[in-house]
C-alpha positions in Angstrom: 0.0 0.0 0.1 2.7 2.5 0.7 4.4 1.7 -2.5 1.2 2.4 -4.5 0.5 5.6 -2.5 3.9 6.9 -3.3 3.6 6.3 -7.0 0.0 7.7 -7.0 1.5 11.0 -5.5 3.5 11.4 -8.6 2.1 11.9 -12.2 2.6 8.1 -13.0 -0.7 6.3 -13.7 -1.4 2.7 -12.5 -2.3 0.5 -15.3 -3.8 -2.9 -14.2 -4.3 -4.3 -10.5 -0.5 -4.9 -9.8 1.9 -1.9 -8.9 2.9 -0.8 -12.5 3.0 2.8 -12.9 3.7 4.6 -16.3 4.3 8.0 -17.3 1.3 8.4 -19.9 1.8 12.2 -20.3 5.2 11.9 -21.8 5.3 8.8 -24.4 8.3 8.1 -26.8 6.5 8.2 -30.3 7.8 6.2 -33.0 5.7 7.4 -36.2 7.1 4.9 -38.6 6.3 1.9 -36.6 3.0 3.5 -35.3 3.8 2.8 -32.0 3.7 4.9 -28.5 5.9 3.8 -25.7 5.3 4.5 -22.0 8.1 4.2 -19.4 7.2 3.3 -16.1 8.2 1.2 -12.8 7.1 -2.0 -11.2 7.5 -2.3 -7.5 7.5 -5.5 -5.1 8.2 -6.1 -1.5 8.9 -9.2 0.1 10.5 -10.8 3.1 14.1 -12.4 2.6 16.4 -14.3 5.1 18.1 -10.8 5.3 15.0 -8.7 6.1 12.4 -6.8 3.9 13.6 -6.2 0.2 12.0 -3.6 -2.0 12.6 -4.0 -5.8 11.7 -1.4 -8.2 12.3 -2.3 -11.8 12.1 -0.1 -14.9 9.5 -1.2 -17.4 7.9 -0.2 -20.9 4.4 -0.6 -22.2 4.2 -0.5 -26.0 1.1 0.9 -27.4 0.1 0.7 -30.9 -1.5 3.7 -32.6 -3.2 1.8 -35.4 -6.7 0.4 -34.9 -8.0 -2.9 -35.3 -9.9 -1.6 -38.3 -6.5 -0.3 -39.8 -5.0 -3.6 -39.6 -8.0 -5.5 -41.1 -7.8 -3.1 -44.0 -4.0 -3.6 -44.5 -4.5 -7.4 -44.4 -7.4 -7.3 -46.9 -5.2 -5.1 -49.2 -2.3 -7.3 -48.9 -4.8 -10.4 -50.1 -6.2 -8.5 -52.9 -2.8 -7.3 -54.2 -1.5 -11.0 -53.9 -4.0 -12.1 -56.6 
């Protein structure tokens, strides 16, 4: 709970139920590949033999800027051009 509260106090946004927080306001945009990349963090805490451990990992979420309809139309065009 403490980790989630700390991340929530920043501008990072939680995606899903696990504590994974992403910066949705500053994506890396790859126009040619039609992708947006959000950087973020994943946190976990657990008990080990040496005591309490807090692990924070840097993670990325790749978001396509194409819609499903765009992809269907591309596949349709490829099929028609192959004939």
